[in-house]
PyMOL commands that place a pseudoatom at each C-alpha (Angstrom):
pseudoatom trace, name=CA, resn=MET, resi=1, chain=A, elem=C, hetatm=0, pos=[12.488, 20.066, 23.848]
pseudoatom trace, name=CA, resn=LYS, resi=2, chain=A, elem=C, hetatm=0, pos=[11.674, 19.537, 20.572]
pseudoatom trace, name=CA, resn=ILE, resi=3, chain=A, elem=C, hetatm=0, pos=[8.446, 17.145, 19.805]
pseudoatom trace, name=CA, resn=SER, resi=4, chain=A, elem=C, hetatm=0, pos=[8.857, 15.752, 16.208]
pseudoatom trace, name=CA, resn=VAL, resi=5, chain=A, elem=C, hetatm=0, pos=[5.488, 13.942, 14.898]
pseudoatom trace, name=CA, resn=LEU, resi=6, chain=A, elem=C, hetatm=0, pos=[6.041, 10.882, 13.261]
pseudoatom trace, name=CA, resn=SER, resi=7, chain=A, elem=C, hetatm=0, pos=[4.395, 12.662, 9.896]
pseudoatom trace, name=CA, resn=VAL, resi=8, chain=A, elem=C, hetatm=0, pos=[5.100, 15.993, 10.179]
pseudoatom trace, name=CA, resn=SER, resi=9, chain=A, elem=C, hetatm=0, pos=[6.194, 18.974, 12.817]
pseudoatom trace, name=CA, resn=LEU, resi=10, chain=A, elem=C, hetatm=0, pos=[3.747, 20.640, 14.578]
pseudoatom trace, name=CA, resn=LEU, resi=11, chain=A, elem=C, hetatm=0, pos=[3.736, 24.098, 16.001]
pseudoatom trace, name=CA, resn=SER, resi=12, chain=A, elem=C, hetatm=0, pos=[0.988, 24.532, 17.794]
pseudoatom trace, name=CA, resn=LEU, resi=13, chain=A, elem=C, hetatm=0, pos=[-2.010, 23.173, 19.295]
pseudoatom trace, name=CA, resn=ILE, resi=14, chain=A, elem=C, hetatm=0, pos=[-4.996, 25.411, 20.594]
pseudoatom trace, name=CA, resn=LEU, resi=15, chain=A, elem=C, hetatm=0, pos=[-6.418, 24.012, 23.864]
pseudoatom trace, name=CA, resn=GLY, resi=16, chain=A, elem=C, hetatm=0, pos=[-9.892, 22.581, 23.816]
pseudoatom trace, name=CA, resn=ALA, resi=17, chain=A, elem=C, hetatm=0, pos=[-12.154, 20.467, 22.027]
pseudoatom trace, name=CA, resn=CYS, resi=18, chain=A, elem=C, hetatm=0, pos=[-15.093, 20.028, 19.634]
pseudoatom trace, name=CA, resn=THR, resi=19, chain=A, elem=C, hetatm=0, pos=[-17.561, 17.416, 19.897]
pseudoatom trace, name=CA, resn=ALA, resi=20, chain=A, elem=C, hetatm=0, pos=[-20.457, 16.529, 18.236]
pseudoatom trace, name=CA, resn=PRO, resi=21, chain=A, elem=C, hetatm=0, pos=[-22.904, 13.268, 19.554]
pseudoatom trace, name=CA, resn=PHE, resi=22, chain=A, elem=C, hetatm=0, pos=[-23.529, 12.500, 15.587]
pseudoatom trace, name=CA, resn=LEU, resi=23, chain=A, elem=C, hetatm=0, pos=[-23.800, 8.346, 16.880]
pseudoatom trace, name=CA, resn=SER, resi=24, chain=A, elem=C, hetatm=0, pos=[-25.613, 6.222, 19.210]
pseudoatom trace, name=CA, resn=GLU, resi=25, chain=A, elem=C, hetatm=0, pos=[-24.181, 3.167, 18.490]
pseudoatom trace, name=CA, resn=GLU, resi=26, chain=A, elem=C, hetatm=0, pos=[-21.639, 1.999, 21.099]
pseudoatom trace, name=CA, resn=VAL, resi=27, chain=A, elem=C, hetatm=0, pos=[-18.418, 0.611, 19.777]
pseudoatom trace, name=CA, resn=THR, resi=28, chain=A, elem=C, hetatm=0, pos=[-18.176, -3.479, 21.169]
pseudoatom trace, name=CA, resn=GLU, resi=29, chain=A, elem=C, hetatm=0, pos=[-15.672, -5.829, 21.628]
pseudoatom trace, name=CA, resn=ILE, resi=30, chain=A, elem=C, hetatm=0, pos=[-15.272, -8.184, 18.310]
pseudoatom trace, name=CA, resn=SER, resi=31, chain=A, elem=C, hetatm=0, pos=[-13.031, -10.961, 17.452]
pseudoatom trace, name=CA, resn=PRO, resi=32, chain=A, elem=C, hetatm=0, pos=[-9.053, -10.293, 17.833]
pseudoatom trace, name=CA, resn=ALA, resi=33, chain=A, elem=C, hetatm=0, pos=[-9.053, -12.383, 14.735]
pseudoatom trace, name=CA, resn=GLU, resi=34, chain=A, elem=C, hetatm=0, pos=[-10.022, -9.475, 12.576]
pseudoatom trace, name=CA, resn=PRO, resi=35, chain=A, elem=C, hetatm=0, pos=[-7.682, -7.358, 12.641]
pseudoatom trace, name=CA, resn=PRO, resi=36, chain=A, elem=C, hetatm=0, pos=[-7.791, -3.387, 12.276]
pseudoatom trace, name=CA, resn=VAL, resi=37, chain=A, elem=C, hetatm=0, pos=[-7.223, -2.188, 8.456]
pseudoatom trace, name=CA, resn=SER, resi=38, chain=A, elem=C, hetatm=0, pos=[-5.141, 1.287, 8.373]
pseudoatom trace, name=CA, resn=ILE, resi=39, chain=A, elem=C, hetatm=0, pos=[-6.223, 3.453, 5.587]
pseudoatom trace, name=CA, resn=PRO, resi=40, chain=A, elem=C, hetatm=0, pos=[-3.848, 6.322, 4.356]
pseudoatom trace, name=CA, resn=LEU, resi=41, chain=A, elem=C, hetatm=0, pos=[-4.858, 9.801, 4.775]
pseudoatom trace, name=CA, resn=GLU, resi=42, chain=A, elem=C, hetatm=0, pos=[-3.624, 12.377, 2.672]
pseudoatom trace, name=CA, resn=ASP, resi=43, chain=A, elem=C, hetatm=0, pos=[-3.381, 16.420, 2.497]
pseudoatom trace, name=CA, resn=ASP, resi=44, chain=A, elem=C, hetatm=0, pos=[-4.721, 17.886, -0.586]
pseudoatom trace, name=CA, resn=SER, resi=45, chain=A, elem=C, hetatm=0, pos=[-1.664, 17.709, -2.443]
pseudoatom trace, name=CA, resn=GLY, resi=46, chain=A, elem=C, hetatm=0, pos=[-1.949, 13.884, -2.303]
pseudoatom trace, name=CA, resn=LYS, resi=47, chain=A, elem=C, hetatm=0, pos=[0.665, 13.236, 0.477]
pseudoatom trace, name=CA, resn=THR, resi=48, chain=A, elem=C, hetatm=0, pos=[0.247, 11.170, 2.791]
pseudoatom trace, name=CA, resn=LEU, resi=49, chain=A, elem=C, hetatm=0, pos=[0.611, 12.246, 6.605]
pseudoatom trace, name=CA, resn=GLY, resi=50, chain=A, elem=C, hetatm=0, pos=[-0.354, 9.199, 8.235]
pseudoatom trace, name=CA, resn=PHE, resi=51, chain=A, elem=C, hetatm=0, pos=[-2.829, 6.736, 8.812]
pseudoatom trace, name=CA, resn=GLY, resi=52, chain=A, elem=C, hetatm=0, pos=[-6.692, 6.392, 10.403]
pseudoatom trace, name=CA, resn=THR, resi=53, chain=A, elem=C, hetatm=0, pos=[-8.010, 3.518, 11.841]
pseudoatom trace, name=CA, resn=PRO, resi=54, chain=A, elem=C, hetatm=0, pos=[-11.937, 2.396, 11.404]
pseudoatom trace, name=CA, resn=LEU, resi=55, chain=A, elem=C, hetatm=0, pos=[-14.113, 2.149, 14.899]
pseudoatom trace, name=CA, resn=ARG, resi=56, chain=A, elem=C, hetatm=0, pos=[-17.033, 1.572, 13.026]
pseudoatom trace, name=CA, resn=PRO, resi=57, chain=A, elem=C, hetatm=0, pos=[-18.561, 1.142, 10.367]
pseudoatom trace, name=CA, resn=GLY, resi=58, chain=A, elem=C, hetatm=0, pos=[-18.082, 4.633, 8.265]
pseudoatom trace, name=CA, resn=VAL, resi=59, chain=A, elem=C, hetatm=0, pos=[-16.160, 5.929, 11.354]
pseudoatom trace, name=CA, resn=PHE, resi=60, chain=A, elem=C, hetatm=0, pos=[-12.285, 6.513, 12.090]
pseudoatom trace, name=CA, resn=VAL, resi=61, chain=A, elem=C, hetatm=0, pos=[-9.533, 7.762, 14.416]
pseudoatom trace, name=CA, resn=ALA, resi=62, chain=A, elem=C, hetatm=0, pos=[-6.644, 9.091, 13.687]
pseudoatom trace, name=CA, resn=PRO, resi=63, chain=A, elem=C, hetatm=0, pos=[-4.120, 11.275, 15.449]
pseudoatom trace, name=CA, resn=ASP, resi=64, chain=A, elem=C, hetatm=0, pos=[-4.980, 14.829, 15.651]
pseudoatom trace, name=CA, resn=HIS, resi=65, chain=A, elem=C, hetatm=0, pos=[-1.824, 16.654, 14.400]
pseudoatom trace, name=CA, resn=LEU, resi=66, chain=A, elem=C, hetatm=0, pos=[-2.394, 15.090, 11.104]
pseudoatom trace, name=CA, resn=TRP, resi=67, chain=A, elem=C, hetatm=0, pos=[-5.477, 17.908, 11.166]
pseudoatom trace, name=CA, resn=GLN, resi=68, chain=A, elem=C, hetatm=0, pos=[-3.663, 20.413, 12.444]
pseudoatom trace, name=CA, resn=VAL, resi=69, chain=A, elem=C, hetatm=0, pos=[-0.987, 20.708, 10.031]
pseudoatom trace, name=CA, resn=SER, resi=70, chain=A, elem=C, hetatm=0, pos=[-3.481, 20.462, 6.679]
pseudoatom trace, name=CA, resn=GLN, resi=71, chain=A, elem=C, hetatm=0, pos=[-6.651, 21.720, 8.076]
pseudoatom trace, name=CA, resn=SER, resi=72, chain=A, elem=C, hetatm=0, pos=[-8.177, 18.854, 5.500]
pseudoatom trace, name=CA, resn=LEU, resi=73, chain=A, elem=C, hetatm=0, pos=[-7.546, 15.443, 4.794]
pseudoatom trace, name=CA, resn=PHE, resi=74, chain=A, elem=C, hetatm=0, pos=[-8.654, 12.944, 2.050]
pseudoatom trace, name=CA, resn=TYR, resi=75, chain=A, elem=C, hetatm=0, pos=[-9.002, 9.086, 1.782]
pseudoatom trace, name=CA, resn=ASN, resi=76, chain=A, elem=C, hetatm=0, pos=[-8.910, 7.612, -2.129]
pseudoatom trace, name=CA, resn=ASP, resi=77, chain=A, elem=C, hetatm=0, pos=[-9.869, 11.571, -2.812]
pseudoatom trace, name=CA, resn=ARG, resi=78, chain=A, elem=C, hetatm=0, pos=[-12.698, 11.571, -0.306]
pseudoatom trace, name=CA, resn=PRO, resi=79, chain=A, elem=C, hetatm=0, pos=[-12.403, 14.248, 2.148]
pseudoatom trace, name=CA, resn=ILE, resi=80, chain=A, elem=C, hetatm=0, pos=[-13.366, 13.593, 6.048]
pseudoatom trace, name=CA, resn=GLU, resi=81, chain=A, elem=C, hetatm=0, pos=[-16.082, 14.936, 7.902]
pseudoatom trace, name=CA, resn=VAL, resi=82, chain=A, elem=C, hetatm=0, pos=[-14.725, 15.792, 11.290]
pseudoatom trace, name=CA, resn=LEU, resi=83, chain=A, elem=C, hetatm=0, pos=[-16.984, 13.991, 14.293]
pseudoatom trace, name=CA, resn=ALA, resi=84, chain=A, elem=C, hetatm=0, pos=[-15.038, 15.452, 17.306]
pseudoatom trace, name=CA, resn=ARG, resi=85, chain=A, elem=C, hetatm=0, pos=[-11.583, 15.965, 18.698]
pseudoatom trace, name=CA, resn=ASP, resi=86, chain=A, elem=C, hetatm=0, pos=[-9.626, 15.335, 22.297]
pseudoatom trace, name=CA, resn=PHE, resi=87, chain=A, elem=C, hetatm=0, pos=[-6.315, 17.392, 22.005]
pseudoatom trace, name=CA, resn=ARG, resi=88, chain=A, elem=C, hetatm=0, pos=[-5.117, 16.523, 25.076]
pseudoatom trace, name=CA, resn=HIS, resi=89, chain=A, elem=C, hetatm=0, pos=[-4.986, 12.763, 23.833]
pseudoatom trace, name=CA, resn=ASP, resi=90, chain=A, elem=C, hetatm=0, pos=[-4.410, 13.701, 19.973]
pseudoatom trace, name=CA, resn=LEU, resi=91, chain=A, elem=C, hetatm=0, pos=[-6.956, 12.138, 19.042]
pseudoatom trace, name=CA, resn=LEU, resi=92, chain=A, elem=C, hetatm=0, pos=[-9.527, 12.713, 15.769]
pseudoatom trace, name=CA, resn=PHE, resi=93, chain=A, elem=C, hetatm=0, pos=[-12.660, 11.263, 14.994]
pseudoatom trace, name=CA, resn=PHE, resi=94, chain=A, elem=C, hetatm=0, pos=[-14.231, 11.024, 11.556]
pseudoatom trace, name=CA, resn=ARG, resi=95, chain=A, elem=C, hetatm=0, pos=[-16.486, 9.981, 9.059]
pseudoatom trace, name=CA, resn=LEU, resi=96, chain=A, elem=C, hetatm=0, pos=[-16.026, 8.672, 5.811]
pseudoatom trace, name=CA, resn=GLU, resi=97, chain=A, elem=C, hetatm=0, pos=[-19.045, 7.965, 4.000]
pseudoatom trace, name=CA, resn=ASN, resi=98, chain=A, elem=C, hetatm=0, pos=[-19.848, 4.916, 2.267]
pseudoatom trace, name=CA, resn=GLN, resi=99, chain=A, elem=C, hetatm=0, pos=[-16.555, 3.171, 3.895]
pseudoatom trace, name=CA, resn=THR, resi=100, chain=A, elem=C, hetatm=0, pos=[-17.061, -0.103, 5.722]
pseudoatom trace, name=CA, resn=PHE, resi=101, chain=A, elem=C, hetatm=0, pos=[-14.133, -1.786, 7.118]
pseudoatom trace, name=CA, resn=THR, resi=102, chain=A, elem=C, hetatm=0, pos=[-13.510, -3.943, 9.962]
pseudoatom trace, name=CA, resn=ALA, resi=103, chain=A, elem=C, hetatm=0, pos=[-14.142, -2.324, 13.173]
pseudoatom trace, name=CA, resn=PHE, resi=104, chain=A, elem=C, hetatm=0, pos=[-11.476, -1.643, 15.651]
pseudoatom trace, name=CA, resn=PRO, resi=105, chain=A, elem=C, hetatm=0, pos=[-11.046, -4.439, 18.682]
pseudoatom trace, name=CA, resn=ILE, resi=106, chain=A, elem=C, hetatm=0, pos=[-10.937, -3.664, 22.001]
pseudoatom trace, name=CA, resn=TRP, resi=107, chain=A, elem=C, hetatm=0, pos=[-7.856, -5.028, 24.361]
pseudoatom trace, name=CA, resn=SER, resi=108, chain=A, elem=C, hetatm=0, pos=[-9.484, -5.015, 27.503]
pseudoatom trace, name=CA, resn=ASN, resi=109, chain=A, elem=C, hetatm=0, pos=[-8.196, -8.203, 28.869]
pseudoatom trace, name=CA, resn=ASN, resi=110, chain=A, elem=C, hetatm=0, pos=[-4.104, -8.074, 27.435]
pseudoatom trace, name=CA, resn=PRO, resi=111, chain=A, elem=C, hetatm=0, pos=[-3.157, -4.350, 27.419]
pseudoatom trace, name=CA, resn=PRO, resi=112, chain=A, elem=C, hetatm=0, pos=[-0.064, -3.493, 26.579]
pseudoatom trace, name=CA, resn=GLY, resi=113, chain=A, elem=C, hetatm=0, pos=[2.066, -3.357, 29.876]
pseudoatom trace, name=CA, resn=VAL, resi=114, chain=A, elem=C, hetatm=0, pos=[5.708, -1.619, 30.641]
pseudoatom trace, name=CA, resn=GLY, resi=115, chain=A, elem=C, hetatm=0, pos=[8.089, -4.120, 29.928]
pseudoatom trace, name=CA, resn=GLN, resi=116, chain=A, elem=C, hetatm=0, pos=[6.231, -5.559, 26.641]
pseudoatom trace, name=CA, resn=ASN, resi=117, chain=A, elem=C, hetatm=0, pos=[8.574, -6.300, 24.053]
pseudoatom trace, name=CA, resn=LEU, resi=118, chain=A, elem=C, hetatm=0, pos=[7.542, -5.460, 20.697]
pseudoatom trace, name=CA, resn=SER, resi=119, chain=A, elem=C, hetatm=0, pos=[9.177, -6.334, 17.223]
pseudoatom trace, name=CA, resn=TRP, resi=120, chain=A, elem=C, hetatm=0, pos=[7.366, -4.501, 14.234]
pseudoatom trace, name=CA, resn=GLN, resi=121, chain=A, elem=C, hetatm=0, pos=[5.582, -1.308, 13.708]
pseudoatom trace, name=CA, resn=ALA, resi=122, chain=A, elem=C, hetatm=0, pos=[2.678, -0.904, 11.777]
pseudoatom trace, name=CA, resn=GLY, resi=123, chain=A, elem=C, hetatm=0, pos=[4.192, -4.354, 9.730]
pseudoatom trace, name=CA, resn=ASN, resi=124, chain=A, elem=C, hetatm=0, pos=[7.981, -3.033, 9.409]
pseudoatom trace, name=CA, resn=GLU, resi=125, chain=A, elem=C, hetatm=0, pos=[10.601, -4.518, 11.332]
pseudoatom trace, name=CA, resn=ILE, resi=126, chain=A, elem=C, hetatm=0, pos=[11.700, -2.732, 14.669]
pseudoatom trace, name=CA, resn=LYS, resi=127, chain=A, elem=C, hetatm=0, pos=[15.705, -3.383, 14.897]
pseudoatom trace, name=CA, resn=THR, resi=128, chain=A, elem=C, hetatm=0, pos=[16.496, -2.321, 18.119]
pseudoatom trace, name=CA, resn=ALA, resi=129, chain=A, elem=C, hetatm=0, pos=[14.133, -4.510, 20.218]
pseudoatom trace, name=CA, resn=PRO, resi=130, chain=A, elem=C, hetatm=0, pos=[12.419, -1.912, 22.094]
pseudoatom trace, name=CA, resn=VAL, resi=131, chain=A, elem=C, hetatm=0, pos=[9.810, -2.199, 25.047]
pseudoatom trace, name=CA, resn=PHE, resi=132, chain=A, elem=C, hetatm=0, pos=[7.013, -0.303, 26.475]
pseudoatom trace, name=CA, resn=SER, resi=133, chain=A, elem=C, hetatm=0, pos=[9.070, 1.459, 28.839]
pseudoatom trace, name=CA, resn=ALA, resi=134, chain=A, elem=C, hetatm=0, pos=[6.571, 3.423, 31.007]
pseudoatom trace, name=CA, resn=LYS, resi=135, chain=A, elem=C, hetatm=0, pos=[3.413, 5.164, 31.086]
pseudoatom trace, name=CA, resn=ALA, resi=136, chain=A, elem=C, hetatm=0, pos=[3.989, 8.917, 29.674]
pseudoatom trace, name=CA, resn=GLU, resi=137, chain=A, elem=C, hetatm=0, pos=[2.792, 12.662, 28.532]
pseudoatom trace, name=CA, resn=PHE, resi=138, chain=A, elem=C, hetatm=0, pos=[4.498, 14.471, 26.627]
pseudoatom trace, name=CA, resn=GLU, resi=139, chain=A, elem=C, hetatm=0, pos=[4.155, 18.228, 25.550]
pseudoatom trace, name=CA, resn=LEU, resi=140, chain=A, elem=C, hetatm=0, pos=[3.094, 18.531, 21.692]
pseudoatom trace, name=CA, resn=GLY, resi=141, chain=A, elem=C, hetatm=0, pos=[3.029, 22.851, 21.312]
pseudoatom trace, name=CA, resn=SER, resi=142, chain=A, elem=C, hetatm=0, pos=[0.918, 24.115, 24.074]
pseudoatom trace, name=CA, resn=VAL, resi=143, chain=A, elem=C, hetatm=0, pos=[-0.754, 21.076, 25.086]
pseudoatom trace, name=CA, resn=THR, resi=144, chain=A, elem=C, hetatm=0, pos=[0.247, 18.135, 27.115]
pseudoatom trace, name=CA, resn=VAL, resi=145, chain=A, elem=C, hetatm=0, pos=[-0.914, 14.778, 25.796]
pseudoatom trace, name=CA, resn=GLU, resi=146, chain=A, elem=C, hetatm=0, pos=[-2.087, 12.408, 28.480]
pseudoatom trace, name=CA, resn=GLU, resi=147, chain=A, elem=C, hetatm=0, pos=[-2.681, 8.268, 28.369]
pseudoatom trace, name=CA, resn=LEU, resi=148, chain=A, elem=C, hetatm=0, pos=[0.373, 7.481, 26.559]
pseudoatom trace, name=CA, resn=MET, resi=149, chain=A, elem=C, hetatm=0, pos=[2.621, 4.406, 26.724]
pseudoatom trace, name=CA, resn=GLN, resi=150, chain=A, elem=C, hetatm=0, pos=[6.261, 5.759, 26.125]
pseudoatom trace, name=CA, resn=ILE, resi=151, chain=A, elem=C, hetatm=0, pos=[8.395, 3.042, 23.469]
pseudoatom trace, name=CA, resn=SER, resi=152, chain=A, elem=C, hetatm=0, pos=[11.917, 2.702, 24.324]
pseudoatom trace, name=CA, resn=THR, resi=153, chain=A, elem=C, hetatm=0, pos=[13.273, 3.618, 20.510]
pseudoatom trace, name=CA, resn=VAL, resi=154, chain=A, elem=C, hetatm=0, pos=[11.938, 6.347, 17.707]
pseudoatom trace, name=CA, resn=THR, resi=155, chain=A, elem=C, hetatm=0, pos=[10.132, 4.609, 15.137]
pseudoatom trace, name=CA, resn=ASP, resi=156, chain=A, elem=C, hetatm=0, pos=[9.997, 5.838, 11.436]
pseudoatom trace, name=CA, resn=PRO, resi=157, chain=A, elem=C, hetatm=0, pos=[8.595, 8.961, 10.195]
pseudoatom trace, name=CA, resn=GLY, resi=158, chain=A, elem=C, hetatm=0, pos=[5.266, 8.776, 8.096]
pseudoatom trace, name=CA, resn=ASN, resi=159, chain=A, elem=C, hetatm=0, pos=[3.458, 5.774, 10.988]
pseudoatom trace, name=CA, resn=SER, resi=160, chain=A, elem=C, hetatm=0, pos=[1.089, 7.867, 12.811]
pseudoatom trace, name=CA, resn=GLY, resi=161, chain=A, elem=C, hetatm=0, pos=[-1.701, 6.154, 13.161]
pseudoatom trace, name=CA, resn=LYS, resi=162, chain=A, elem=C, hetatm=0, pos=[-0.645, 2.809, 12.759]
pseudoatom trace, name=CA, resn=PRO, resi=163, chain=A, elem=C, hetatm=0, pos=[-0.527, -0.513, 15.124]
pseudoatom trace, name=CA, resn=LEU, resi=164, chain=A, elem=C, hetatm=0, pos=[2.541, -2.184, 16.841]
pseudoatom trace, name=CA, resn=TYR, resi=165, chain=A, elem=C, hetatm=0, pos=[3.389, -5.629, 16.729]
pseudoatom trace, name=CA, resn=ASP, resi=166, chain=A, elem=C, hetatm=0, pos=[4.744, -8.345, 19.942]
pseudoatom trace, name=CA, resn=THR, resi=167, chain=A, elem=C, hetatm=0, pos=[7.672, -10.573, 19.188]
pseudoatom trace, name=CA, resn=ARG, resi=168, chain=A, elem=C, hetatm=0, pos=[5.173, -13.037, 18.375]
pseudoatom trace, name=CA, resn=SER, resi=169, chain=A, elem=C, hetatm=0, pos=[3.697, -10.590, 15.331]
pseudoatom trace, name=CA, resn=ASN, resi=170, chain=A, elem=C, hetatm=0, pos=[0.442, -9.993, 17.146]
pseudoatom trace, name=CA, resn=LYS, resi=171, chain=A, elem=C, hetatm=0, pos=[-0.725, -7.100, 16.889]
pseudoatom trace, name=CA, resn=ILE, resi=172, chain=A, elem=C, hetatm=0, pos=[-1.090, -4.338, 19.733]
pseudoatom trace, name=CA, resn=PHE, resi=173, chain=A, elem=C, hetatm=0, pos=[-4.132, -2.680, 19.368]
pseudoatom trace, name=CA, resn=GLY, resi=174, chain=A, elem=C, hetatm=0, pos=[-3.609, 1.399, 19.274]
pseudoatom trace, name=CA, resn=MET, resi=175, chain=A, elem=C, hetatm=0, pos=[-1.917, 3.491, 17.596]
pseudoatom trace, name=CA, resn=LEU, resi=176, chain=A, elem=C, hetatm=0, pos=[1.398, 5.545, 17.460]
pseudoatom trace, name=CA, resn=ILE, resi=177, chain=A, elem=C, hetatm=0, pos=[1.289, 9.342, 17.977]
pseudoatom trace, name=CA, resn=ALA, resi=178, chain=A, elem=C, hetatm=0, pos=[4.756, 10.841, 18.035]
pseudoatom trace, name=CA, resn=SER, resi=179, chain=A, elem=C, hetatm=0, pos=[8.398, 10.501, 18.164]
pseudoatom trace, name=CA, resn=ASP, resi=180, chain=A, elem=C, hetatm=0, pos=[10.936, 12.621, 20.435]
pseudoatom trace, name=CA, resn=SER, resi=181, chain=A, elem=C, hetatm=0, pos=[14.537, 11.787, 18.604]
pseudoatom trace, name=CA, resn=PHE, resi=182, chain=A, elem=C, hetatm=0, pos=[16.356, 13.768, 20.834]
pseudoatom trace, name=CA, resn=LYS, resi=183, chain=A, elem=C, hetatm=0, pos=[14.885, 11.355, 24.315]
pseudoatom trace, name=CA, resn=ASP, resi=184, chain=A, elem=C, hetatm=0, pos=[15.033, 8.384, 21.577]
pseudoatom trace, name=CA, resn=VAL, resi=185, chain=A, elem=C, hetatm=0, pos=[11.525, 6.982, 22.416]
pseudoatom trace, name=CA, resn=SER, resi=186, chain=A, elem=C, hetatm=0, pos=[8.198, 7.147, 20.913]
pseudoatom trace, name=CA, resn=TYR, resi=187, chain=A, elem=C, hetatm=0, pos=[4.533, 7.239, 22.083]
pseudoatom trace, name=CA, resn=PHE, resi=188, chain=A, elem=C, hetatm=0, pos=[1.441, 4.859, 21.514]
pseudoatom trace, name=CA, resn=VAL, resi=189, chain=A, elem=C, hetatm=0, pos=[-2.339, 5.363, 22.559]
pseudoatom trace, name=CA, resn=ARG, resi=190, chain=A, elem=C, hetatm=0, pos=[-3.737, 1.958, 23.760]
pseudoatom trace, name=CA, resn=SER, resi=191, chain=A, elem=C, hetatm=0, pos=[-7.363, 0.762, 22.193]
pseudoatom trace, name=CA, resn=ASP, resi=192, chain=A, elem=C, hetatm=0, pos=[-8.766, 0.464, 25.957]
pseudoatom trace, name=CA, resn=VAL, resi=193, chain=A, elem=C, hetatm=0, pos=[-8.092, 5.029, 26.244]
pseudoatom trace, name=CA, resn=ILE, resi=194, chain=A, elem=C, hetatm=0, pos=[-9.450, 5.159, 22.132]
pseudoatom trace, name=CA, resn=LEU, resi=195, chain=A, elem=C, hetatm=0, pos=[-12.477, 3.752, 22.885]
pseudoatom trace, name=CA, resn=LYS, resi=196, chain=A, elem=C, hetatm=0, pos=[-13.421, 5.242, 26.111]
pseudoatom trace, name=CA, resn=LEU, resi=197, chain=A, elem=C, hetatm=0, pos=[-13.210, 8.258, 24.334]
pseudoatom trace, name=CA, resn=ALA, resi=198, chain=A, elem=C, hetatm=0, pos=[-15.214, 7.090, 21.331]
pseudoatom trace, name=CA, resn=ASN, resi=199, chain=A, elem=C, hetatm=0, pos=[-17.931, 6.162, 23.542]
pseudoatom trace, name=CA, resn=GLU, resi=200, chain=A, elem=C, hetatm=0, pos=[-18.139, 9.650, 25.109]
pseudoatom trace, name=CA, resn=TYR, resi=201, chain=A, elem=C, hetatm=0, pos=[-17.664, 11.843, 22.189]
pseudoatom trace, name=CA, resn=LEU, resi=202, chain=A, elem=C, hetatm=0, pos=[-20.184, 9.845, 19.573]
pseudoatom trace, name=CA, resn=ASN, resi=203, chain=A, elem=C, hetatm=0, pos=[-22.770, 8.691, 21.838]
for i in range(1, 203): cmd.bond("trace and resi %d" % i, "trace and resi %d" % (i + 1))
show_as sticks, trace
zoom trace
């Protein structure tokens, strides 16, 4: 089965993870009225591969396959500093010096569930009225990516790392990870999974 990631095709991943306990501040809940800002991540040629989302001042999360493809990522010509990687969740935690954005809210009270309808992906209309259809995992190279939600449509290329919106235009906190055109589905990691791992790796 060929898995097509949202921005690029990833040939393989190597099992393992490198971690770095650089930070001690725990990620804490903030008002959902302060939505996260997605920042474009580029390779060394200036091509946008996907997006990162702030977790705390100067610290961000993005899909790890973006790094696997390019081995370097930039925002506004500034290279990112890798803090930790989790291959089994396709997550990359990184730092950008002197960059402060609104933090990433924890959606602990109302996480997306199976059957929840969607209408927007990263601000772009989804015309097929998809739903979260199941909890899922999938094979990305040699790694099984775990703790995902499956979406009953293929999302547009280039949106790796961006959030989704429900039918009332409320942001569903988490990140698009990958799209499988053969199964006509996409995959999404919830914010509670991201923040659990952030607190494990970065504290």
